[in-house]
C-alpha positions in Angstrom: -23.0 -5.9 7.7 -22.6 -8.0 10.8 -21.2 -6.7 13.8 -19.1 -8.6 16.2 -20.4 -8.0 19.8 -17.7 -8.4 22.4 -19.8 -7.0 25.2 -17.8 -3.6 25.9 -16.3 -3.6 22.4 -17.7 -3.4 18.8 -15.9 -4.2 15.6 -16.8 -3.2 12.0 -14.6 -4.2 9.1 -14.1 -1.9 6.1 -12.4 1.3 5.1 -13.0 4.3 7.2 -12.8 7.9 6.0 -13.2 10.6 8.5 -12.7 14.4 8.9 -9.2 15.4 10.4 -10.6 18.1 12.7 -13.8 16.1 13.8 -13.2 12.4 14.2 -17.0 11.8 14.9 -17.7 12.9 11.2 -16.9 9.7 9.3 -18.1 7.4 6.6 -17.4 3.6 6.7 -17.2 1.8 3.4 -18.1 -1.9 3.7 -16.5 -4.5 1.7 -20.0 -5.3 0.1 -19.8 -1.7 -1.2 -16.7 -2.2 -3.1 -18.3 -3.6 -6.3 -20.5 -0.6 -6.5 -17.5 1.7 -6.0 -15.7 0.0 -8.8 -18.6 0.3 -11.0 -19.0 4.0 -10.3 -15.3 4.6 -10.8 -15.3 2.8 -14.0 -18.2 4.9 -15.2 -16.5 8.0 -14.2 -13.4 7.1 -16.2 -15.3 6.4 -19.3 -17.3 9.8 -19.1 -14.2 11.7 -18.2 -12.1 10.3 -21.2 -15.0 11.0 -23.4 -15.2 14.7 -22.3 -11.4 15.3 -22.4 -10.6 13.7 -25.9 -8.6 16.2 -28.0 -10.9 17.7 -30.4 -9.7 18.8 -34.0 -9.0 22.5 -34.0 -11.1 23.9 -36.9 -10.2 27.4 -36.5 -6.5 26.7 -36.8 -7.2 24.6 -40.0 -9.3 27.4 -41.5 -6.8 30.2 -41.0 -4.1 28.2 -42.8 
């Protein structure tokens, strides 16, 4: 990531997430990271949907 140097100022462009109680504790998501984040999210959605699919309730079927 390139930084814009304005002598007394510094600029980073992206999305910053920081702790409410301690503003020095933060993470900066760069725009270059967005593709990786989207891939991770899609993988998470796929795995989550596979693990939460409704299963046939065999115990209920057997008791009838």
